[in-house]
Every structure is written in C-alpha cells, then in structure tokens.
C-alpha positions in Angstrom: -3.0 -44.8 3.4 0.5 -43.1 3.8 -1.6 -39.9 2.5 -4.6 -40.4 5.1 -2.2 -40.4 7.5 -0.3 -37.2 6.2 -3.0 -35.8 6.1 -4.3 -36.3 9.5 -0.9 -34.7 10.9 -1.3 -31.7 8.9 -5.4 -31.4 10.6 -4.5 -32.7 14.3 -2.1 -30.1 15.9 0.2 -31.0 18.2 1.3 -29.1 21.6 4.2 -26.3 20.9 4.8 -23.7 23.7 4.0 -20.6 22.5 7.3 -18.7 22.4 7.8 -17.1 19.1 5.8 -13.4 18.4 4.4 -12.8 15.2 6.4 -10.0 13.5 4.7 -7.2 11.0 5.2 -7.6 7.6 8.2 -4.9 6.1 7.8 -4.3 2.9 11.5 -4.2 2.3 11.4 -2.7 -1.4 9.7 0.4 0.2 12.1 1.1 3.1 14.5 0.8 0.3 12.6 3.6 -1.8 12.6 5.5 1.2 16.7 5.1 1.9 17.1 6.4 -1.6 15.0 9.2 -1.0 16.7 10.3 2.2 19.8 9.8 0.8 18.9 11.9 -2.2 17.8 15.0 0.0 21.0 14.4 2.3 23.1 14.7 -1.0 21.2 17.6 -2.8 22.5 19.8 -0.1 26.1 20.2 -1.9 24.4 20.9 -5.0 21.5 23.6 -3.2 22.4 24.8 0.0 20.0 25.0 3.0 18.2 28.4 4.0 19.7 30.4 6.6 16.8 29.5 8.9 16.9 26.5 8.5 20.8 26.2 9.2 19.9 27.7 12.1 17.5 24.9 12.9 20.4 23.0 12.5 22.4 24.4 15.1 19.4 24.6 17.6 19.3 21.1 17.4 22.9 20.2 17.9 22.9 22.3 20.9 19.9 20.6 22.4 21.9 17.0 21.9 24.7 18.7 23.9 22.1 19.5 26.9 20.5 16.3 26.6 24.0 14.7 26.7 24.7 16.8 30.0 21.4 15.5 31.6 21.2 19.4 32.5 17.3 19.7 32.8 16.8 23.5 32.8 19.3 23.6 29.8 17.4 20.6 28.0 14.2 22.4 28.0 15.5 26.2 27.2 17.1 24.2 24.3 14.1 22.3 23.3 11.8 25.8 23.3 14.4 27.0 21.0 14.4 24.2 18.7 10.7 24.1 18.6 11.0 28.4 18.1 13.8 27.5 15.1 11.5 25.0 13.4 8.3 26.6 13.1 10.5 29.3 11.3 12.1 27.4 9.3 9.1 25.0 8.0 6.9 28.7 7.4 9.8 29.4 5.1 11.3 26.6 3.4 9.7 23.0 4.6 11.4 21.4 2.0 15.0 22.3 2.8 13.9 21.1 7.1 13.4 18.1 5.0 16.4 18.0 3.6 18.3 19.3 7.1 16.8 15.9 8.6 18.1 13.7 6.2 21.8 15.4 6.1 22.0 15.3 10.3 20.8 11.2 9.8 23.2 10.5 7.3 26.0 12.1 9.9 24.4 11.0 12.9 24.5 7.2 11.5 27.9 7.5 10.2 29.1 8.5 13.9 27.2 5.4 15.0 29.4 2.9 12.8 32.9 5.1 13.2 32.1 4.4 17.3 31.4 0.7 16.5 34.4 0.9 14.4 37.1 2.6 17.0 35.3 3.5 19.9 35.0 7.1 19.3 32.4 9.2 20.2 32.6 12.2 18.0 30.7 15.2 17.9 28.0 14.1 15.3 27.3 11.4 17.9 26.7 13.2 20.8 25.1 16.4 19.2 23.0 14.5 16.9 21.9 11.4 19.2 22.0 13.3 22.5 22.0 10.3 25.3 22.3 8.2 22.9 24.8 5.7 23.6 23.9 5.9 27.6 20.3 5.1 26.7 21.0 1.7 24.5 23.4 0.9 27.4 20.1 1.0 29.7 18.0 -0.5 27.0 20.6 -3.5 26.5 20.5 -2.6 22.7 24.2 -2.0 22.7 27.3 -4.7 22.8 30.4 -3.4 24.4 33.6 -5.7 24.9 37.1 -5.3 24.5 37.9 -4.4 20.8 34.4 -5.0 20.3 31.3 -2.7 19.8 28.0 -3.1 18.5 24.9 -1.8 17.9 21.9 -4.1 18.2 19.6 -2.1 16.2 19.3 -3.2 12.4 19.8 -0.5 9.7 16.2 0.1 9.4 15.3 0.4 13.4 18.3 2.9 13.7 17.3 5.3 10.8 13.6 4.8 12.0 15.0 5.4 15.8 16.8 8.8 15.0 14.0 10.0 12.9 11.3 9.6 15.3 13.3 11.3 17.9 14.0 14.0 15.2 10.6 14.7 14.9 9.8 14.4 18.6 12.3 17.1 19.6 11.3 19.7 16.3 7.4 18.8 17.0 7.3 18.0 13.2 4.3 16.1 11.8 2.3 15.9 8.5 3.7 14.5 4.9 7.1 14.1 4.1 7.6 14.1 8.1 5.6 11.3 9.2 7.1 7.7 9.4 5.7 5.8 7.0 3.9 2.5 8.0 7.1 0.2 6.8 9.4 2.2 8.8 7.3 1.7 11.8 6.8 -1.7 11.1 10.7 -2.6 10.9 11.0 -0.6 14.2 8.3 -2.7 15.6 10.1 -5.6 14.6 13.2 -4.7 16.4 11.6 -3.7 19.8 9.4 -7.2 19.5 12.8 -9.3 18.7 14.9 -7.2 21.8 12.9 -5.7 24.8 14.1 -3.3 26.6 15.8 -5.0 29.5 14.1 -5.0 32.8 14.6 -2.8 35.6 15.6 -4.7 38.8 17.0 -3.7 42.1 20.4 -5.0 43.1 21.2 -8.3 44.2 23.1 -8.7 47.5 26.2 -10.6 47.4 25.5 -13.7 48.0 21.7 -14.1 47.1 20.0 -17.2 48.2 18.4 -19.3 45.7 14.9 -18.2 46.2 15.8 -14.8 45.9 17.4 -15.9 42.4 14.1 -17.5 41.5 12.5 -14.0 42.5 14.4 -12.1 40.5 13.8 -14.0 37.2 10.3 -14.0 37.7 9.9 -10.5 38.3 12.8 -9.9 35.4 10.2 -12.3 32.8 7.2 -10.3 34.1 8.8 -7.1 33.5 9.5 -8.4 29.8 5.8 -9.5 29.3 4.5 -6.4 30.2 6.8 -4.5 27.9 6.3 -6.9 25.1 2.2 -6.8 25.1 2.6 -2.8 25.8 4.2 -2.9 22.0 2.1 -5.6 20.5 -1.1 -3.3 21.5 0.9 -0.1 19.9 1.3 -2.1 16.8 -1.8 -3.6 16.4 -3.3 0.5 16.6 -1.2 1.2 13.7 -0.5 -1.9 11.4 -4.0 -3.5 10.5 -2.3 -6.6 9.1 -0.3 -7.4 12.1 -1.9 -11.1 13.8 -2.4 -9.2 17.3 -4.3 -11.9 18.7 -1.6 -14.2 17.7 0.8 -12.2 19.7 -1.4 -11.4 22.3 -1.8 -15.3 23.1 2.1 -15.9 23.0 2.5 -13.2 25.6 -0.6 -14.4 27.9 0.8 -18.0 27.7 4.5 -16.7 29.0 2.4 -15.0 31.7 0.8 -18.3 32.9 -2.2 -17.4 32.0 -3.5 -20.7 30.0 -7.2 -19.9 29.5 -6.6 -16.2 28.1 -4.0 -17.4 26.0 -6.4 -20.0 24.5 -9.2 -17.3 23.9 -7.2 -15.3 22.1 -5.5 -17.7 19.5 -9.5 -19.2 19.1 -10.0 -15.6 17.9 -6.9 -15.7 15.7 -7.8 -18.6 13.9 -11.6 -17.5 13.4 -10.3 -14.3 11.9 -7.8 -15.8 9.5 -8.4 -20.0 9.4 -6.2 -20.2 6.7 -3.6 -17.2 7.0 0.0 -17.8 7.1 0.1 -18.5 11.3 -2.8 -21.0 11.2 -0.6 -24.2 11.6 1.4 -22.2 14.4 -2.1 -20.8 16.2 -3.2 -24.4 16.3 -0.4 -25.7 17.9 -0.3 -23.1 20.3 -3.8 -23.4 21.4 -3.0 -27.2 21.7 -0.5 -26.4 24.2 -2.6 -23.5 25.9 -5.3 -25.9 26.5 -3.4 -28.7 28.1 -1.9 -26.1 30.2 -4.9 -24.4 31.2 -6.5 -28.2 32.2 -3.4 -28.8 34.2 -3.6 -25.0 36.4 
C-alpha cells in the first residue's frame, strides 16, 4: 500500500511556480585544463620573450583600453583601427605569440581586478586592459561596492571568459586557439542567466504614487524577462544540450503567457521524457495549466 501511494506521488505532478531556469552543464575539468593552458602560455613569456610585432600589438591594446575608458569616440575608433592592423601583422608572423600575449594580458587583468576588490585601487592594468570595465559592470549591476567592501559578481570562469571575449572582439581574432571553448561559453551564459543585466529605468519623482511604483516594477520585470529570453536563445544556438524548451517555458510563465509556457513544457517532456528535468518540467506544466485556466 505504501509503495503504491509513494509511486502515485512521483507520477502525479504538483504545481510548482516556474521560477528557476535550467543551467548549461559545464565540464569543470575542461575549464581547469583551459585555465592551465592559459597559465602555461603566460609564464612561458619569461623564458621566451614575445616577438616585437606582438609586443606592438600589446601596446596598441593598452592604448585602446585608455581610449575606451576616456569615452572619446574618435580616439577610440583610431585606437581600434591600430589594434586591428597590429593584430593582423602579429598573427601573420607569430600566431602562437599572439595567444601568449592574450594569456599574459588576461593574467594581468585578473590580478588587477582582485587588487581592486582588495584595496579599491584602479591600477593602470585595470584601465588599460579592461577599458570601461568597472563602469560597464556598475551599469549592469554586476559589482558590489560598500564601505570597505568591493566585489565583482562574475565568478572566475565567467570573468576570464569575459576578458577573452572582449579581447577577441577588439582584435578581430577568430579560429583555433582564439575561439572560446563550448564550456567557457557555457560558464559565461550560466552567469548571465543567474545575473540578468540590471534593467534601464527612468528616474522616479521624489514622491511616487503606489501606481507608479507598481508600473516601475512591471517594467523592470518585463525588461528582465526579455533579457533572459534573449540569452536563452543565444545559448540554444551554441549548446545543443541545453534544455531550451524548459527555459523558454519558465520565461514565458514569468511574462504571464501561461498557455505558451505550457506548450514549451510539453515540448521539453516530449523531447526528454526521462531526462534530469522531467519532474521539474511536469510540476511546471501543472502550474502553467492551472494558471492558464484562470486567465
């Protein structure tokens, strides 16, 4: 009798509000191997100095970072043009050295971030290698600053990936060695799904009414869900193992589109009837169907 009741409890779903997004599965060992390779590249510079053209690229990248931090558009474009030209020249003569340069600059940047967290000091390395890094993080809501306490919210894999992503975009670097691995991208999108960019809202007047506050919360929520759906779709394009239908269902439920959320949950269960998210998807589907009936 007990086994029959227990079995029924497992089979029959209960309504659970769809809040938690599925996350990409990150191979931590693969990330560790990537990190070890980057550290080996960085330390090898002591034994084997970089080619002169590669060092020139490093200087051009630092000049770009200074221009990025200054906000001067014309200066920034000129600096970017110099970076692209320098990159093409350096990659043509010493592609391996270019990878070692990126690893060295990434190590310097990560050290500068940790120094800022500890001391509050914005070093040259932070400004020249990160550009408008801190202002961008403040705008996104990805940094905590309190008296005597500072913290960048990105975890170590996401922060390293963010640096490499920006470095590649500025230089135009693509191809083997330069491209981010799937697990690096998974780690980065895992962070983005956990920490959506802070919504952009108009300032409130000094004494807002309850209706104005409610409207502000609604706008904030809508922008957050729009951002999360965008990242869900981007991740689905690069990660075939991501539970995209389940994720779409969660976002649509939070948008109040309960019937559409139900369809996504059904599609997930049809594609993965015995997967790791099966029970969650059934519970989410039950909640979406209940909510759709009351619309």
